N, C-alpha and C positions, 0 to 999 in steps of 0.2 A: 427534553428533546433527546432522541436516540442518536447514536453515532451515524446511522444511515441518513437521517434528516440533515445532520450537519454536513455530511459529504455531498448531499444533493444540492444544498443551498448556499454553500460557502466554498471559497478557495481556502484550503487548509495548508498551513506551513508547519512542518514538524521539525523541531530542533532537538535531536536526540542527545546532544552534548549537554544542553541546558535542561533536558527533561521537561519541555514545554511545547505547546502548540499555539498558533495564532490563527484567528479566523478573519478572512477578508471578504468583503462584498465583491462578487465576481464582476459586477458592472463598474467597479472602480478602476478606471483606466490608468490612474496614477500608480497603482500597485505594480511593481516590476519585480517578479519573484526571482530569487537566486536559486541555484541548484538545479536539480533535474525534476521535470514534471512527468507524472505518470497518469495517463487517463484511467479512470475507474468506470466500471459498470456495476450495477447492483443485481444480484440474483437472490430473491427472497430476503431482501434487506441486508444481504452480505456483500460487502465491497469486494470486487474481483479485479485483479490486474493481469495482463498478459506479460509474462516475463521469461527470460532465458538465463540460466546460470551454468557456470562451468566448474567442474571439479578439478582438484589439483592434478589428477591423472589425465586431464584433457577432455574427458567425457563431458558432454553438455546435454542439458534437458531444457525443454521449453513447454509452456502450457499456461493454463489459467490457474491463478493462485488467489486464495481468499486472504483478505487483510483483516487480521484480528486486532482491532484498535485497542482492545483491553488486555492483550497478552503482554507478559513481561519479557518474552523472548523476542529477538530480532527476526528470527527465521526458524520455522518448524517444518519438519517433514513427517508425515504419518507413516506408521509401520508398513501398511500395504505398498505404498510407493517405494519405500526404502528396500523392502524385500524383493520387489519386482525389478528394481534397478541396481 
């Protein structure tokens, strides 16, 4: 099963401190998630979230960001975006 199939069919809880994730049946009304929920959409099997972030200097950016569920980094910005901003 690919990660896009998991994201389409399950509620996924990610615990970065424990380096684990748990899958929940979205029809299970007993599951009461803690933390922040972010809606995902899929574009060519790539999970996308709408997000806004703020830099230390106060500048902020918003847009659609892809979620790389296999990356070891918490957050990546590509060179064209960095160079333009």
